[in-house]
C-alpha positions in Angstrom: 45.6 54.1 -47.5 45.5 54.6 -43.8 42.5 54.0 -41.6 41.9 57.7 -41.2 41.6 58.2 -45.0 39.4 55.3 -45.5 37.2 56.6 -42.6 37.1 59.9 -44.3 36.4 58.3 -47.6 33.7 56.2 -46.1 32.0 59.3 -44.5 32.1 61.1 -47.9 30.5 58.3 -49.8 27.7 58.0 -47.1 26.7 61.7 -48.0 25.9 60.7 -51.5 24.3 57.3 -50.9 20.9 59.1 -50.7 21.3 60.4 -54.3 21.8 56.8 -55.6 18.9 55.6 -53.4 16.7 58.4 -55.1 17.4 57.2 -58.5 16.6 53.7 -57.5 13.5 54.4 -55.6 11.9 56.8 -58.0 12.7 54.6 -61.0 10.7 51.8 -59.4 8.0 54.1 -58.2 7.3 55.2 -61.8 8.5 52.4 -64.1 6.4 49.6 -62.5 3.0 51.2 -63.1 4.3 52.6 -66.5 5.4 49.1 -67.4 1.9 47.7 -66.5 0.2 50.3 -68.7 2.7 49.6 -71.5 1.9 45.8 -71.3 -1.7 46.4 -71.5 -1.3 48.7 -74.5 0.8 46.2 -76.2 -1.9 43.5 -75.8 -4.5 46.1 -77.1 -6.5 44.8 -80.0 -6.3 48.2 -81.7 -3.3 47.7 -84.0 -1.9 51.2 -84.1 -1.5 51.4 -80.3 0.0 47.9 -80.0 2.4 48.8 -82.8 3.4 52.0 -81.3 4.0 50.4 -77.9 6.1 47.6 -79.7 8.3 50.4 -81.2 8.8 52.0 -77.8 9.8 48.8 -76.2 12.1 47.8 -79.1 14.0 51.1 -78.9 14.3 51.0 -75.2 15.4 47.5 -75.0 17.5 47.8 -78.3 19.8 50.6 -77.2 22.1 51.1 -74.2 20.8 52.8 -71.1 24.0 54.9 -71.2 23.2 56.2 -74.5 19.6 56.9 -73.4 21.1 58.9 -70.5 23.2 61.0 -72.7 20.4 61.8 -75.0 18.1 62.8 -72.2 20.7 65.0 -70.7 21.6 66.8 -73.8 18.3 66.8 -75.7 17.1 70.2 -74.4 20.1 72.3 -75.4 20.3 70.7 -78.8 16.6 71.1 -79.6 16.9 74.7 -78.6 19.5 75.2 -81.3 17.5 73.3 -83.9 16.4 75.8 -86.7 13.1 74.1 -87.3 12.0 74.0 -83.6 8.6 75.9 -83.3 8.8 79.1 -81.4 6.4 77.9 -78.4 8.5 74.9 -77.8 11.7 76.9 -78.0 10.4 79.4 -75.5 9.4 76.6 -73.1 12.8 74.9 -73.4 14.6 78.3 -72.9 12.8 78.6 -69.6 14.4 75.4 -68.3 17.7 75.9 -66.4 19.9 73.0 -67.5 22.6 73.9 -65.2 20.7 72.8 -61.9 21.1 69.5 -60.1 17.4 69.1 -60.2 17.4 69.2 -64.1 20.2 66.6 -64.2 18.3 64.3 -61.8 15.1 64.6 -63.7 16.7 63.8 -67.0 18.4 60.8 -65.4 15.1 59.8 -64.0 13.3 60.0 -67.4 15.9 57.8 -69.1 15.7 55.2 -66.3 12.0 55.2 -66.0 11.5 54.7 -69.8 14.2 52.1 -69.9 12.9 49.9 -67.1 9.2 50.4 -67.9 10.0 48.7 -71.2 11.5 45.7 -69.5 8.8 45.5 -66.9 6.2 45.7 -69.7 7.6 42.5 -71.3 7.6 40.7 -67.8 4.0 41.8 -67.0 2.8 40.9 -70.5 4.3 37.4 -70.1 2.7 37.1 -66.8 -0.8 38.3 -68.0 -0.5 35.9 -71.0 0.3 32.9 -68.8 -3.0 33.1 -67.0 -5.3 30.5 -68.6 -8.2 31.9 -70.8 -10.6 29.7 -68.9 -10.3 31.9 -65.8 -11.6 34.9 -67.9 -14.5 32.8 -69.0 -15.2 31.6 -65.5 -15.2 35.1 -64.1 -17.6 36.2 -66.9 -19.9 33.4 -66.0 -19.9 34.5 -62.4 -21.0 37.9 -63.3 -17.6 39.8 -62.9 -16.9 42.7 -65.1 -13.6 43.0 -67.1 -12.2 45.4 -64.6 -13.2 43.2 -61.6 -11.7 40.1 -63.4 -8.5 41.9 -64.0 -7.9 43.3 -60.6 -9.5 40.6 -58.3 -8.6 37.5 -60.3 -5.9 38.0 -62.9 -3.6 40.7 -61.2 -3.0 38.7 -58.0 -1.9 35.7 -60.2 0.3 37.8 -62.4 2.1 39.3 -59.4 3.0 35.9 -58.1 4.3 34.8 -61.5 6.3 38.0 -62.2 8.1 38.2 -58.9 11.2 36.1 -59.9 11.8 38.1 -63.2 11.0 41.4 -61.5 13.3 40.9 -58.6 16.1 40.2 -61.2 15.4 43.6 -62.9 15.3 45.4 -59.7 18.6 44.0 -58.5 20.1 44.9 -62.0 18.8 48.4 -61.4 21.0 48.7 -58.3 24.1 48.4 -60.4 22.7 50.4 -63.3 22.5 53.4 -61.0 26.1 53.8 -61.4 25.7 54.8 -65.0 24.5 58.2 -63.8 28.1 59.1 -62.9 28.6 59.4 -66.7 26.3 62.5 -67.1 27.8 63.4 -64.4 25.5 63.2 -61.3 26.8 63.4 -57.8 26.2 59.7 -56.6 28.3 57.0 -55.0 30.2 55.9 -58.2 30.9 59.4 -59.4 32.4 60.4 -56.0 34.4 57.0 -56.0 35.9 57.9 -59.4 36.7 61.5 -58.4 38.5 60.2 -55.3 40.9 57.7 -57.2 43.4 60.3 -58.3 43.1 62.1 -55.1 44.3 59.1 -53.0 46.2 57.5 -55.9 44.4 54.3 -55.0 41.6 51.9 -56.3 40.2 51.5 -52.7 37.5 54.2 -53.5 36.2 52.0 -56.3 36.3 48.9 -54.2 34.4 50.7 -51.4 31.7 51.7 -54.0 31.5 48.2 -55.3 31.0 47.0 -51.7 28.0 49.3 -51.4 26.4 48.0 -54.5 27.2 44.4 -53.5 25.5 44.8 -49.9 22.6 46.6 -51.4 22.0 43.9 -54.0 22.5 41.2 -51.3 19.9 42.7 -49.2 17.4 42.9 -52.0 18.2 39.3 -52.9 17.3 38.1 -49.4 14.2 40.3 -49.4 12.9 38.8 -52.6 13.8 35.3 -51.6 11.5 35.9 -48.6 8.7 37.4 -50.8 8.9 34.4 -53.2 8.6 31.9 -50.4 5.6 33.9 -49.0 3.9 33.7 -52.5 4.6 30.0 -52.8 1.3 29.1 -51.0 0.8 25.9 -53.1 4.0 24.4 -51.8 
């Protein structure tokens, strides 16, 4: 490929980087708090709630994200055609325009958020469980309520403990955003695959790979800095 072709290709990919960043950013925005909620529900003493949460986590972690993306994308049209679908639900689904980019993005986001929330739930649950029980008892003796104990004493320690595992999931998310190209969704990897036959070259794929590598490397440096900041006992 000539320099002009590479420059043109680079400019084209830059146009679609925001779409990839949207998947990454919104997934983190929603999956982290949902993961914390799921972690608390899994630790709930009311067995039906903890059991249902366990089933959700098992399904999300036990099936491929790509499969979940495909199910999310095509669930609405197939439910529409189901003979046993109640009329109110069918009417609501018929009002959804499945041909728009916003529908595709929303379905991708649903799959990503539910998947990553399950992984974050296990990370957060492990972090909460690692805090000694004595700290809860000490907080109660000092007059702290359960809410105050969690947010003022437990949660800051959990954040410190889960940073390494969470950073690994977040960096993995960078590469997983490329799975959206299978739907298809107009993001970096999708554009790269479309340009391979146009230029009869693998350079577009290498350029896409470079983007993911640089993004992951920057996040690695960021989390290394954050981990050092939270190592206040060293």
